[in-house]
N, CA, C and O of each residue as an XYZ file, in Angstrom:
396
protein
N       1.096     -1.239      0.188
C       0.152     -0.129      0.058
C       0.992      1.457      0.100
O       1.748      1.862      0.983
N       0.616      2.084     -1.023
C       1.509      3.521     -1.179
C       1.008      4.430      0.266
O      -0.051      4.398      0.892
N       2.316      5.264      0.480
C       1.676      6.224      1.300
C       1.322      7.695      0.392
O       2.051      7.983     -0.557
N       0.379      8.408      0.696
C      -0.261      9.613     -0.140
C       0.230     10.879      0.360
O       0.590     10.780      1.533
N       0.351     11.893     -0.075
C       0.714     12.836      0.949
C      -0.498     13.878      0.608
O      -0.637     14.108     -0.593
N      -1.284     14.457      1.394
C      -2.223     15.707      1.190
C      -1.959     16.908      1.504
O      -0.789     17.024      1.867
N      -2.575     17.906      1.522
C      -2.082     19.116      2.034
C      -3.978     20.025      2.141
O      -4.664     19.911      1.125
N      -4.434     20.611      3.044
C      -5.247     21.833      3.613
C      -5.045     22.775      2.554
O      -3.976     23.347      2.343
N      -6.600     22.992      1.577
C      -6.147     24.092      1.155
C      -6.397     25.534      1.933
O      -5.938     26.626      1.597
N      -7.216     25.252      3.016
C      -7.580     26.399      4.350
C      -6.576     26.593      4.835
O      -6.013     27.638      4.509
N      -6.100     25.954      5.531
C      -4.930     26.000      6.349
C      -3.055     25.503      6.234
O      -2.047     25.645      6.926
N      -3.468     24.809      4.783
C      -2.235     24.847      4.797
C      -1.333     23.382      5.177
O      -0.175     23.097      4.873
N      -2.177     22.734      5.821
C      -1.647     21.355      6.935
C      -1.425     20.926      6.044
O      -2.100     21.242      5.064
N      -0.034     19.687      5.886
C       0.560     18.918      5.127
C       0.563     17.539      6.015
O       0.873     17.583      7.205
N       0.225     16.393      5.410
C       0.211     15.233      6.225
C       0.593     14.224      5.354
O       0.852     14.641      4.225
N       0.755     12.578      5.583
C       0.776     11.483      5.048
C       0.250     10.838      5.540
O       0.194     10.654      6.756
N      -0.469     10.138      4.401
C      -1.869      8.690      4.769
C      -1.016      7.410      4.331
O      -0.257      7.530      3.370
N      -1.085      6.575      4.791
C      -0.690      5.040      3.968
C      -2.020      4.390      3.747
O      -2.462      3.773      4.716
N      -2.707      4.410      2.706
C      -4.066      3.787      2.426
C      -3.897      3.062      1.028
O      -3.056      3.298      0.161
N      -4.919      2.111      1.031
C      -4.684      1.557     -0.055
C      -5.006      2.447     -1.208
O      -5.438      3.595     -1.100
N      -4.632      1.492     -2.895
C      -4.548      2.394     -4.039
C      -6.443      2.578     -4.013
O      -6.877      3.725     -3.901
N      -7.070      1.843     -4.080
C      -8.334      1.652     -4.327
C      -8.898      2.778     -3.378
O      -9.814      3.402     -3.914
N      -8.591      3.180     -2.143
C      -9.279      3.926     -1.216
C      -9.366      5.265     -1.889
O      -8.512      5.687     -2.669
N     -10.424      5.886     -1.546
C     -11.205      7.304     -1.982
C     -10.009      8.149     -1.110
O      -9.531      7.800     -0.030
N      -9.648      9.444     -1.951
C      -8.865     10.587     -1.165
C      -9.538     10.765     -0.147
O     -10.731     10.459     -0.167
N      -8.915     11.335      1.067
C      -9.447     12.263      2.287
C      -9.830     13.534      1.530
O      -9.566     13.981      0.414
N     -10.641     13.986      2.697
C     -11.461     15.067      2.366
C     -11.257     16.150      3.561
O     -11.224     17.378      3.479
N     -11.150     15.429      4.531
C     -11.234     16.375      5.884
C      -9.989     16.480      6.243
O      -9.327     15.443      6.206
N      -9.377     17.646      6.653
C      -8.385     18.161      7.201
C      -8.158     17.620      8.613
O      -8.892     18.211      9.405
N      -7.222     16.495      9.322
C      -7.205     16.671     10.717
C      -6.570     17.856     11.592
O      -6.262     17.508     12.732
N      -6.354     19.016     11.305
C      -5.929     20.091     12.029
C      -7.011     21.049     12.124
O      -7.325     21.441     13.248
N      -7.813     21.614     10.800
C      -8.688     22.565     10.980
C     -10.223     21.930     11.091
O     -11.163     22.588     11.537
N     -10.357     20.425     10.577
C     -11.473     19.660     10.248
C     -12.428     20.461      9.362
O     -13.626     20.380      9.631
N     -12.014     21.273      8.275
C     -12.541     21.845      7.147
C     -12.568     20.779      5.604
O     -11.584     20.095      5.321
N     -13.761     20.790      4.776
C     -13.609     19.710      3.868
C     -12.617     20.062      2.394
O     -13.128     19.898      1.287
N     -11.414     20.471      2.510
C     -10.813     21.052      1.954
C      -9.510     20.604      1.521
O      -8.787     21.279      0.789
N      -9.176     19.323      2.031
C      -8.012     18.521      1.991
C      -8.098     18.076      0.309
O      -9.106     17.895     -0.374
N      -6.614     17.974     -0.083
C      -6.270     17.510     -1.570
C      -5.271     16.803     -1.374
O      -4.389     17.045     -0.549
N      -5.337     15.611     -2.318
C      -3.934     14.491     -2.349
C      -3.166     15.353     -3.443
O      -3.607     15.745     -4.523
N      -2.142     15.512     -2.996
C      -0.794     16.160     -3.923
C       0.158     15.442     -4.295
O       0.555     14.585     -3.505
N       0.717     15.561     -5.427
C       1.725     14.537     -6.057
C       3.323     14.447     -5.321
O       3.952     15.505     -5.324
N       3.693     13.771     -4.976
C       4.603     13.694     -4.080
C       5.731     12.798     -4.901
O       5.594     12.228     -5.983
N       6.672     12.848     -4.197
C       8.114     12.205     -4.901
C       8.124     11.036     -4.861
O       8.782     10.414     -5.695
N       7.280     10.280     -3.720
C       7.456      8.583     -3.839
C       8.409      8.183     -3.031
O       9.158      8.747     -2.232
N       8.195      6.805     -3.484
C       9.856      6.040     -2.824
C       9.972      5.211     -3.408
O       8.969      4.573     -3.728
N      11.181      4.836     -3.810
C      11.767      4.043     -4.392
C      11.231      2.727     -5.017
O      10.316      2.236     -4.357
N      11.614      1.981     -6.228
C      10.925      0.811     -6.353
C      12.152      0.012     -6.051
O      13.328      0.093     -6.406
N      11.097     -1.235     -4.839
C      11.976     -2.488     -4.417
C      11.377     -3.446     -5.369
O      10.160     -3.290     -5.472
N      11.805     -4.257     -5.992
C      11.540     -5.435     -6.601
C      11.755     -6.700     -5.440
O      12.737     -6.812     -4.706
N      10.975     -7.298     -5.468
C      10.672     -8.741     -4.175
C      10.814     -9.581     -5.084
O      10.340     -9.478     -6.216
N      11.525    -10.549     -4.634
C      10.957    -11.931     -4.869
C      12.634    -12.480     -5.524
O      13.549    -11.657     -5.492
N      12.906    -13.967     -6.115
C      13.712    -14.674     -6.478
C      14.319    -14.013     -7.598
O      13.364    -13.638     -8.278
N      15.455    -13.641     -8.201
C      16.161    -12.604     -9.067
C      16.122    -11.302     -8.904
O      16.203    -10.555     -9.879
N      15.984    -10.805     -7.551
C      16.057     -9.244     -7.963
C      16.863     -9.029     -6.443
O      16.662     -9.777     -5.487
N      17.573     -8.153     -6.423
C      18.623     -7.963     -5.460
C      18.765     -6.734     -5.439
O      18.722     -6.109     -6.499
N      19.035     -5.888     -3.838
C      19.201     -4.641     -3.901
C      20.266     -3.754     -4.825
O      20.158     -2.677     -5.411
N      21.418     -4.783     -4.669
C      22.582     -4.534     -5.183
C      22.630     -4.232     -6.507
O      23.463     -3.387     -6.838
N      21.766     -4.837     -7.561
C      21.494     -4.932     -9.003
C      21.699     -3.778     -9.499
O      22.406     -3.753    -10.506
N      21.228     -2.632     -9.035
C      21.067     -1.220     -9.521
C      22.247     -0.248     -8.758
O      21.937      0.917     -8.508
N      23.363     -0.658     -8.457
C      24.356      0.101     -7.588
C      24.758      1.519     -8.590
O      24.602      1.453     -9.809
N      25.008      2.118     -8.273
C      26.128      3.394     -9.638
C      27.480      2.898     -9.459
O      27.973      2.311     -8.496
N      28.018      3.267    -10.637
C      29.154      2.793    -10.935
C      30.360      2.755     -9.889
O      31.204      1.892     -9.650
N      30.042      4.423     -9.190
C      31.142      4.776     -8.323
C      31.095      3.875     -7.054
O      32.091      3.701     -6.351
N      29.849      3.296     -6.793
C      29.757      2.745     -5.740
C      30.360      1.406     -6.038
O      31.041      0.920     -5.135
N      30.218      0.670     -7.240
C      30.777     -0.621     -7.801
C      32.514     -0.533     -7.443
O      33.071     -1.340     -6.699
N      33.172      0.541     -8.089
C      34.280      1.147     -7.617
C      35.180      1.114     -6.262
O      36.364      0.815     -6.101
N      34.259      1.497     -5.428
C      35.026      1.899     -4.360
C      34.717      0.372     -3.506
O      35.356     -0.049     -2.542
N      33.706     -0.194     -4.091
C      33.459     -1.556     -3.220
C      34.607     -2.207     -3.945
O      35.315     -2.684     -3.059
N      35.063     -2.424     -4.955
C      35.592     -3.387     -5.374
C      37.489     -3.120     -4.780
O      38.276     -3.971     -4.366
N      37.663     -1.831     -4.945
C      39.000     -1.276     -4.015
C      39.003     -1.238     -2.921
O      40.019     -0.700     -2.482
N      37.833     -1.798     -1.675
C      37.736     -2.321     -0.656
C      38.126     -3.700     -0.349
O      38.930     -4.057      0.512
N      37.460     -4.427     -1.156
C      37.817     -5.948     -1.487
C      39.051     -6.045     -1.908
O      39.630     -7.073     -1.559
N      39.747     -5.162     -2.668
C      41.538     -5.343     -3.102
C      42.259     -5.190     -1.483
O      43.128     -5.840     -0.902
N      41.530     -4.141     -1.149
C      42.830     -3.897      0.181
C      42.343     -4.346      1.452
O      42.962     -3.968      2.447
N      41.163     -5.218      1.619
C      41.119     -6.191      2.488
C      41.789     -7.527      2.091
O      42.424     -7.942      3.060
N      41.866     -8.199      1.228
C      42.346     -8.952      0.587
C      43.771     -9.277      0.790
O      44.140    -10.382      1.186
N      45.014     -7.753      0.359
C      45.804     -7.741      0.069
C      46.509     -7.816      1.652
O      47.613     -8.302      1.896
N      45.416     -7.104      2.813
C      46.122     -7.457      4.247
C      45.906     -8.397      4.913
O      46.528     -8.664      5.941
N      44.878     -9.132      4.384
C      44.955    -10.863      5.047
C      45.986    -11.301      4.495
O      46.676    -12.054      5.182
N      46.423    -11.005      3.159
C      47.734    -12.004      2.488
C      49.054    -11.358      3.352
O      50.006    -12.083      3.640
N      49.018    -10.131      3.680
C      50.077     -9.982      4.391
C      50.347    -10.578      5.714
O      51.484    -10.829      6.113
N      49.110    -10.827      6.475
C      49.023    -11.575      7.527
C      49.529    -12.851      7.645
O      50.444    -13.196      8.392
N      48.693    -13.771      6.625
C      48.971    -15.242      6.408
C      50.287    -15.548      6.307
O      50.811    -16.325      7.105
N      51.093    -14.853      5.116
C      52.696    -14.613      4.869
C      53.437    -14.642      6.306
O      54.402    -15.396      6.430
N      53.119    -14.041      7.130
C      54.092    -13.694      8.302
C      53.554    -14.811      9.042
O      54.515    -15.455      9.462
N      52.449    -15.348      9.404
C      52.147    -16.749      9.963
C      52.694    -17.824      9.271
O      52.433    -18.815      9.954
N      53.219    -18.107      8.431
C      53.767    -18.973      7.485
C      55.150    -18.848      8.044
O      55.555    -19.822      8.679
N      55.941    -17.821      7.918
C      57.011    -17.886      8.296
C      57.585    -18.229      9.705
O      58.685    -18.762      9.852
N      56.870    -17.930     10.584
C      56.845    -18.126     11.930
C      57.121    -19.917     12.343
O      58.007    -20.416     13.037
N      55.975    -20.570     11.601
C      55.500    -21.754     11.656
C      56.539    -22.837     11.088
O      56.703    -23.964     11.555
N      57.291    -22.211      9.857
C      58.251    -22.850      9.097
C      59.530    -22.996     10.080
O      60.234    -24.002      9.992
N      59.876    -21.781     11.197
C      61.063    -21.947     11.811
C      60.740    -22.955     13.342
O      61.615    -23.268     14.149
N      59.399    -23.291     13.434
C      59.345    -24.082     14.614
C      59.824    -25.302     13.839
O      60.947    -25.756     14.059
N      59.282    -25.663     13.240
C      59.321    -27.218     12.640
C      60.702    -27.325     12.019
O      60.949    -28.207     11.196
N      61.276    -26.758     12.266
C      62.783    -27.259     11.471
C      63.627    -27.349     12.992
O      64.839    -27.536     12.878
N      63.124    -27.241     14.291
C      63.837    -27.572     15.426
C      63.595    -28.540     15.898
O      64.127    -28.800     16.977
N      62.643    -29.525     15.258
C      62.250    -30.909     15.955
C      63.376    -31.839     15.720
O      64.125    -31.873     14.743
N      63.373    -32.765     17.027
C      64.469    -33.889     16.598
C      63.982    -35.080     16.681
O      63.131    -35.541     17.442
N      64.752    -35.684     15.605
C      64.126    -37.479     15.321
C      65.080    -38.428     15.855
O      64.860    -39.637     15.772
């Protein structure tokens, strides 16, 4: 169900109402009580596709995708340097083993 914006032409009070598409537009202003309310055209919300096959990340901007790629490269580089330092420590321990 969508959210509709209303404005009273008498007192200029604005408010939002969450109502069905098939519901009749409101006429009575909750502020002054006059029958001067009109539904106004609002910016609306973003469209969200639900169900399998639609993902929020499908419609990301190219600048967002570039920044995300740079972050993942930086994280993988830092994890590689950590794993290489732990490998060098384990090889020195295995060399001092007596058989």
